[in-house]
KEGU-823318 format. One record per residue (C-alpha): residue number from 0; x, y, z. Coordinates in nm, 2 decimals. Layout:
<node><num>NUM</num><east>X</east><north>Y</north><up>Z</up></node>
...
This chain:
<node><num>0</num><east>-2.74</east><north>-0.51</north><up>0.44</up></node>
<node><num>1</num><east>-2.82</east><north>-0.26</north><up>0.15</up></node>
<node><num>2</num><east>-2.77</east><north>-0.37</north><up>-0.21</up></node>
<node><num>3</num><east>-2.82</east><north>-0.14</north><up>-0.51</up></node>
<node><num>4</num><east>-2.86</east><north>-0.25</north><up>-0.87</up></node>
<node><num>5</num><east>-2.95</east><north>-0.07</north><up>-1.19</up></node>
<node><num>6</num><east>-3.06</east><north>-0.21</north><up>-1.53</up></node>
<node><num>7</num><east>-3.23</east><north>-0.09</north><up>-1.85</up></node>
<node><num>8</num><east>-3.53</east><north>-0.24</north><up>-2.03</up></node>
<node><num>9</num><east>-3.60</east><north>-0.17</north><up>-2.39</up></node>
<node><num>10</num><east>-3.94</east><north>0.00</north><up>-2.35</up></node>
<node><num>11</num><east>-4.08</east><north>0.34</north><up>-2.26</up></node>
<node><num>12</num><east>-4.16</east><north>0.42</north><up>-1.90</up></node>
<node><num>13</num><east>-4.53</east><north>0.39</north><up>-1.95</up></node>
<node><num>14</num><east>-4.50</east><north>0.04</north><up>-2.10</up></node>
<node><num>15</num><east>-4.25</east><north>-0.07</north><up>-1.84</up></node>
<node><num>16</num><east>-4.46</east><north>0.06</north><up>-1.55</up></node>
<node><num>17</num><east>-4.76</east><north>-0.12</north><up>-1.69</up></node>
<node><num>18</num><east>-4.57</east><north>-0.44</north><up>-1.69</up></node>
<node><num>19</num><east>-4.45</east><north>-0.39</north><up>-1.33</up></node>
<node><num>20</num><east>-4.82</east><north>-0.38</north><up>-1.23</up></node>
<node><num>21</num><east>-4.86</east><north>-0.74</north><up>-1.35</up></node>
<node><num>22</num><east>-4.70</east><north>-0.95</north><up>-1.07</up></node>
<node><num>23</num><east>-4.83</east><north>-1.27</north><up>-1.23</up></node>
<node><num>24</num><east>-4.60</east><north>-1.21</north><up>-1.53</up></node>
<node><num>25</num><east>-4.31</east><north>-1.03</north><up>-1.35</up></node>
<node><num>26</num><east>-4.26</east><north>-1.27</north><up>-1.06</up></node>
<node><num>27</num><east>-4.16</east><north>-1.57</north><up>-1.27</up></node>
<node><num>28</num><east>-3.88</east><north>-1.36</north><up>-1.42</up></node>
<node><num>29</num><east>-3.69</east><north>-1.39</north><up>-1.09</up></node>
<node><num>30</num><east>-3.46</east><north>-1.69</north><up>-1.12</up></node>
<node><num>31</num><east>-3.55</east><north>-1.98</north><up>-0.89</up></node>
<node><num>32</num><east>-3.89</east><north>-1.83</north><up>-0.79</up></node>
<node><num>33</num><east>-4.24</east><north>-1.96</north><up>-0.81</up></node>
<node><num>34</num><east>-4.55</east><north>-1.75</north><up>-0.74</up></node>
<node><num>35</num><east>-4.80</east><north>-1.96</north><up>-0.55</up></node>
<node><num>36</num><east>-5.09</east><north>-1.73</north><up>-0.48</up></node>
<node><num>37</num><east>-5.18</east><north>-1.37</north><up>-0.57</up></node>
<node><num>38</num><east>-5.46</east><north>-1.18</north><up>-0.40</up></node>
<node><num>39</num><east>-5.46</east><north>-0.81</north><up>-0.49</up></node>
<node><num>40</num><east>-5.13</east><north>-0.67</north><up>-0.36</up></node>
<node><num>41</num><east>-5.05</east><north>-0.97</north><up>-0.14</up></node>
<node><num>42</num><east>-4.88</east><north>-1.29</north><up>-0.26</up></node>
<node><num>43</num><east>-4.70</east><north>-1.60</north><up>-0.15</up></node>
<node><num>44</num><east>-4.43</east><north>-1.79</north><up>-0.32</up></node>
<node><num>45</num><east>-4.12</east><north>-2.01</north><up>-0.30</up></node>
<node><num>46</num><east>-3.75</east><north>-1.96</north><up>-0.40</up></node>
<node><num>47</num><east>-3.48</east><north>-2.23</north><up>-0.44</up></node>
<node><num>48</num><east>-3.11</east><north>-2.16</north><up>-0.47</up></node>
<node><num>49</num><east>-2.80</east><north>-2.37</north><up>-0.46</up></node>
<node><num>50</num><east>-2.43</east><north>-2.29</north><up>-0.41</up></node>
<node><num>51</num><east>-2.23</east><north>-2.60</north><up>-0.50</up></node>
<node><num>52</num><east>-2.37</east><north>-2.89</north><up>-0.30</up></node>
<node><num>53</num><east>-2.56</east><north>-2.67</north><up>-0.07</up></node>
<node><num>54</num><east>-2.93</east><north>-2.62</north><up>-0.16</up></node>
<node><num>55</num><east>-3.17</east><north>-2.39</north><up>0.02</up></node>
<node><num>56</num><east>-3.55</east><north>-2.36</north><up>-0.03</up></node>
<node><num>57</num><east>-3.75</east><north>-2.07</north><up>0.11</up></node>
<node><num>58</num><east>-4.12</east><north>-2.02</north><up>0.14</up></node>
<node><num>59</num><east>-4.25</east><north>-1.67</north><up>0.21</up></node>
<node><num>60</num><east>-4.50</east><north>-1.40</north><up>0.15</up></node>
<node><num>61</num><east>-4.50</east><north>-1.04</north><up>0.05</up></node>
<node><num>62</num><east>-4.70</east><north>-0.72</north><up>-0.02</up></node>
<node><num>63</num><east>-4.65</east><north>-0.45</north><up>-0.28</up></node>
<node><num>64</num><east>-4.74</east><north>-0.08</north><up>-0.27</up></node>
<node><num>65</num><east>-4.70</east><north>0.16</north><up>-0.56</up></node>
<node><num>66</num><east>-4.64</east><north>0.53</north><up>-0.61</up></node>
<node><num>67</num><east>-4.80</east><north>0.60</north><up>-0.95</up></node>
<node><num>68</num><east>-4.67</east><north>0.96</north><up>-0.97</up></node>
<node><num>69</num><east>-4.31</east><north>0.86</north><up>-0.90</up></node>
<node><num>70</num><east>-4.33</east><north>0.53</north><up>-1.09</up></node>
<node><num>71</num><east>-4.19</east><north>0.34</north><up>-0.80</up></node>
<node><num>72</num><east>-4.30</east><north>0.02</north><up>-0.62</up></node>
<node><num>73</num><east>-4.21</east><north>-0.12</north><up>-0.28</up></node>
<node><num>74</num><east>-4.21</east><north>-0.49</north><up>-0.19</up></node>
<node><num>75</num><east>-4.21</east><north>-0.61</north><up>0.17</up></node>
<node><num>76</num><east>-4.09</east><north>-0.97</north><up>0.17</up></node>
<node><num>77</num><east>-4.04</east><north>-1.23</north><up>0.44</up></node>
<node><num>78</num><east>-3.97</east><north>-1.60</north><up>0.43</up></node>
<node><num>79</num><east>-3.80</east><north>-1.89</north><up>0.60</up></node>
<node><num>80</num><east>-3.62</east><north>-2.21</north><up>0.50</up></node>
<node><num>81</num><east>-3.84</east><north>-2.50</north><up>0.45</up></node>
<node><num>82</num><east>-3.57</east><north>-2.74</north><up>0.59</up></node>
<node><num>83</num><east>-3.37</east><north>-2.53</north><up>0.82</up></node>
<node><num>84</num><east>-3.38</east><north>-2.24</north><up>1.07</up></node>
<node><num>85</num><east>-3.27</east><north>-1.97</north><up>0.83</up></node>
<node><num>86</num><east>-3.49</east><north>-1.66</north><up>0.77</up></node>
<node><num>87</num><east>-3.49</east><north>-1.38</north><up>0.52</up></node>
<node><num>88</num><east>-3.67</east><north>-1.05</north><up>0.50</up></node>
<node><num>89</num><east>-3.63</east><north>-0.76</north><up>0.26</up></node>
<node><num>90</num><east>-3.77</east><north>-0.43</north><up>0.16</up></node>
<node><num>91</num><east>-3.72</east><north>-0.38</north><up>-0.21</up></node>
<node><num>92</num><east>-3.78</east><north>-0.05</north><up>-0.39</up></node>
<node><num>93</num><east>-3.78</east><north>-0.03</north><up>-0.77</up></node>
<node><num>94</num><east>-3.79</east><north>0.32</north><up>-0.93</up></node>
<node><num>95</num><east>-3.84</east><north>0.37</north><up>-1.31</up></node>
<node><num>96</num><east>-3.70</east><north>0.66</north><up>-1.50</up></node>
<node><num>97</num><east>-3.67</east><north>0.74</north><up>-1.87</up></node>
<node><num>98</num><east>-3.33</east><north>0.66</north><up>-2.02</up></node>
<node><num>99</num><east>-3.17</east><north>0.70</north><up>-2.36</up></node>
<node><num>100</num><east>-3.22</east><north>0.33</north><up>-2.45</up></node>
<node><num>101</num><east>-3.55</east><north>0.27</north><up>-2.28</up></node>
<node><num>102</num><east>-3.64</east><north>0.27</north><up>-1.91</up></node>
<node><num>103</num><east>-3.38</east><north>0.27</north><up>-1.64</up></node>
<node><num>104</num><east>-3.48</east><north>0.06</north><up>-1.33</up></node>
<node><num>105</num><east>-3.30</east><north>0.12</north><up>-1.00</up></node>
<node><num>106</num><east>-3.35</east><north>-0.14</north><up>-0.74</up></node>
<node><num>107</num><east>-3.25</east><north>-0.09</north><up>-0.38</up></node>
<node><num>108</num><east>-3.28</east><north>-0.39</north><up>-0.14</up></node>
<node><num>109</num><east>-3.26</east><north>-0.37</north><up>0.24</up></node>
<node><num>110</num><east>-3.18</east><north>-0.73</north><up>0.32</up></node>
<node><num>111</num><east>-3.18</east><north>-0.91</north><up>0.66</up></node>
<node><num>112</num><east>-3.08</east><north>-1.28</north><up>0.64</up></node>
<node><num>113</num><east>-2.99</east><north>-1.55</north><up>0.89</up></node>
<node><num>114</num><east>-2.87</east><north>-1.90</north><up>0.85</up></node>
<node><num>115</num><east>-2.62</east><north>-2.04</north><up>0.60</up></node>
<node><num>116</num><east>-2.63</east><north>-1.75</north><up>0.35</up></node>
<node><num>117</num><east>-2.54</east><north>-1.50</north><up>0.62</up></node>
<node><num>118</num><east>-2.18</east><north>-1.64</north><up>0.64</up></node>
<node><num>119</num><east>-2.10</east><north>-1.52</north><up>0.29</up></node>
<node><num>120</num><east>-2.10</east><north>-1.15</north><up>0.37</up></node>
<node><num>121</num><east>-2.16</east><north>-0.84</north><up>0.17</up></node>
<node><num>122</num><east>-1.91</east><north>-0.92</north><up>-0.11</up></node>
<node><num>123</num><east>-2.06</east><north>-1.25</north><up>-0.21</up></node>
<node><num>124</num><east>-2.42</east><north>-1.12</north><up>-0.16</up></node>
<node><num>125</num><east>-2.35</east><north>-0.83</north><up>-0.39</up></node>
<node><num>126</num><east>-2.21</east><north>-1.05</north><up>-0.67</up></node>
<node><num>127</num><east>-2.50</east><north>-1.30</north><up>-0.63</up></node>
<node><num>128</num><east>-2.74</east><north>-1.00</north><up>-0.65</up></node>
<node><num>129</num><east>-2.57</east><north>-0.88</north><up>-0.96</up></node>
<node><num>130</num><east>-2.61</east><north>-1.22</north><up>-1.12</up></node>
<node><num>131</num><east>-2.98</east><north>-1.25</north><up>-1.03</up></node>
<node><num>132</num><east>-3.06</east><north>-0.90</north><up>-1.14</up></node>
<node><num>133</num><east>-2.90</east><north>-0.96</north><up>-1.48</up></node>
<node><num>134</num><east>-3.11</east><north>-1.27</north><up>-1.53</up></node>
<node><num>135</num><east>-3.42</east><north>-1.09</north><up>-1.41</up></node>
<node><num>136</num><east>-3.36</east><north>-0.80</north><up>-1.65</up></node>
<node><num>137</num><east>-3.30</east><north>-1.04</north><up>-1.95</up></node>
<node><num>138</num><east>-3.63</east><north>-1.21</north><up>-1.88</up></node>
<node><num>139</num><east>-3.81</east><north>-0.88</north><up>-1.84</up></node>
<node><num>140</num><east>-3.67</east><north>-0.78</north><up>-2.18</up></node>
<node><num>141</num><east>-3.81</east><north>-1.10</north><up>-2.33</up></node>
<node><num>142</num><east>-4.16</east><north>-1.01</north><up>-2.20</up></node>
<node><num>143</num><east>-4.14</east><north>-0.66</north><up>-2.34</up></node>
<node><num>144</num><east>-4.02</east><north>-0.78</north><up>-2.68</up></node>
<node><num>145</num><east>-4.29</east><north>-1.05</north><up>-2.70</up></node>
<node><num>146</num><east>-4.61</east><north>-0.89</north><up>-2.56</up></node>
<node><num>147</num><east>-4.86</east><north>-1.13</north><up>-2.41</up></node>
<node><num>148</num><east>-5.21</east><north>-1.07</north><up>-2.26</up></node>
<node><num>149</num><east>-5.20</east><north>-0.87</north><up>-1.93</up></node>
<node><num>150</num><east>-5.32</east><north>-0.98</north><up>-1.60</up></node>
<node><num>151</num><east>-5.69</east><north>-0.99</north><up>-1.70</up></node>
<node><num>152</num><east>-5.70</east><north>-1.36</north><up>-1.63</up></node>
<node><num>153</num><east>-5.74</east><north>-1.52</north><up>-1.29</up></node>
<node><num>154</num><east>-5.47</east><north>-1.50</north><up>-1.03</up></node>
<node><num>155</num><east>-5.26</east><north>-1.81</north><up>-1.00</up></node>
<node><num>156</num><east>-5.38</east><north>-2.08</north><up>-0.77</up></node>
<node><num>157</num><east>-5.15</east><north>-2.26</north><up>-0.53</up></node>
<node><num>158</num><east>-4.89</east><north>-2.43</north><up>-0.74</up></node>
<node><num>159</num><east>-4.75</east><north>-2.78</north><up>-0.67</up></node>
<node><num>160</num><east>-4.46</east><north>-2.72</north><up>-0.91</up></node>
<node><num>161</num><east>-4.12</east><north>-2.70</north><up>-0.75</up></node>
<node><num>162</num><east>-3.91</east><north>-2.40</north><up>-0.84</up></node>
<node><num>163</num><east>-3.60</east><north>-2.48</north><up>-1.04</up></node>
<node><num>164</num><east>-3.30</east><north>-2.41</north><up>-0.82</up></node>
<node><num>165</num><east>-3.09</east><north>-2.12</north><up>-0.95</up></node>
<node><num>166</num><east>-2.72</east><north>-2.21</north><up>-0.92</up></node>
<node><num>167</num><east>-2.53</east><north>-1.92</north><up>-0.76</up></node>
<node><num>168</num><east>-2.20</east><north>-2.11</north><up>-0.74</up></node>
<node><num>169</num><east>-2.06</east><north>-1.92</north><up>-1.04</up></node>
<node><num>170</num><east>-2.12</east><north>-1.59</north><up>-0.87</up></node>
<node><num>171</num><east>-2.00</east><north>-1.70</north><up>-0.52</up></node>
<node><num>172</num><east>-1.70</east><north>-1.90</north><up>-0.61</up></node>
<node><num>173</num><east>-1.47</east><north>-1.61</north><up>-0.73</up></node>
<node><num>174</num><east>-1.54</east><north>-1.42</north><up>-0.41</up></node>
<node><num>175</num><east>-1.49</east><north>-1.73</north><up>-0.19</up></node>
<node><num>176</num><east>-1.15</east><north>-1.79</north><up>-0.36</up></node>
<node><num>177</num><east>-1.05</east><north>-1.43</north><up>-0.31</up></node>
<node><num>178</num><east>-1.15</east><north>-1.45</north><up>0.06</up></node>
<node><num>179</num><east>-0.96</east><north>-1.77</north><up>0.10</up></node>
<node><num>180</num><east>-0.65</east><north>-1.65</north><up>-0.08</up></node>
<node><num>181</num><east>-0.50</east><north>-1.45</north><up>0.21</up></node>
<node><num>182</num><east>-0.56</east><north>-1.72</north><up>0.48</up></node>
<node><num>183</num><east>-0.43</east><north>-1.98</north><up>0.24</up></node>
<node><num>184</num><east>-0.11</east><north>-1.78</north><up>0.18</up></node>
<node><num>185</num><east>-0.06</east><north>-1.73</north><up>0.55</up></node>
<node><num>186</num><east>-0.10</east><north>-2.10</north><up>0.62</up></node>
<node><num>187</num><east>0.15</east><north>-2.18</north><up>0.33</up></node>
<node><num>188</num><east>0.40</east><north>-1.92</north><up>0.47</up></node>
<node><num>189</num><east>0.37</east><north>-2.08</north><up>0.82</up></node>
<node><num>190</num><east>0.43</east><north>-2.43</north><up>0.69</up></node>
<node><num>191</num><east>0.74</east><north>-2.32</north><up>0.50</up></node>
<node><num>192</num><east>0.87</east><north>-2.13</north><up>0.80</up></node>
<node><num>193</num><east>0.83</east><north>-2.43</north><up>1.02</up></node>
<node><num>194</num><east>1.01</east><north>-2.65</north><up>0.78</up></node>
<node><num>195</num><east>1.30</east><north>-2.40</north><up>0.75</up></node>
<node><num>196</num><east>1.33</east><north>-2.38</north><up>1.13</up></node>
<node><num>197</num><east>1.33</east><north>-2.76</north><up>1.16</up></node>
<node><num>198</num><east>1.60</east><north>-2.80</north><up>0.89</up></node>
<node><num>199</num><east>1.82</east><north>-2.54</north><up>1.06</up></node>
<node><num>200</num><east>1.77</east><north>-2.70</north><up>1.40</up></node>
<node><num>201</num><east>1.87</east><north>-3.04</north><up>1.26</up></node>
<node><num>202</num><east>2.18</east><north>-2.88</north><up>1.10</up></node>
């Protein structure tokens, strides 16, 4: 499944690209994510999401490569549910270009997912992705507006903190309702038809 998203951050390409080099600061901007270890261009972490009463936790690892000339970075990610058989893998490419209001970031995700989330299909996954990207962009904007020291400090050690589950229900529910609308209408029509036939047969 391929997902494409674009957002703008209020900074010049050089400043934005510098921030994207600092995984220790950028990774926590992803809703529901915790960065556990960072060793050069390799890292491990956890993600927790929930949709209504269903909650899923993933533990995984990834590597990052960068193209300095093109100002693009590639993330290879893989993970699995901590309590379940679901898996997820993704190759994410983020490309930065100058825009009229700052730096335009185009993110393309090649996603392969199994388990419970796979049943939602492309429509829901796209809307969920839109929601996550908007939150991610807002947090990046906060970092750029409130500069902090770079990644000169030590890489994060393994963290015992649990990630705060990001609730995707608000994004998934409208699509679920739309998907359910046609089957529900068909069932309703069948019920009405059966009742009409029964009444006529009795008459």
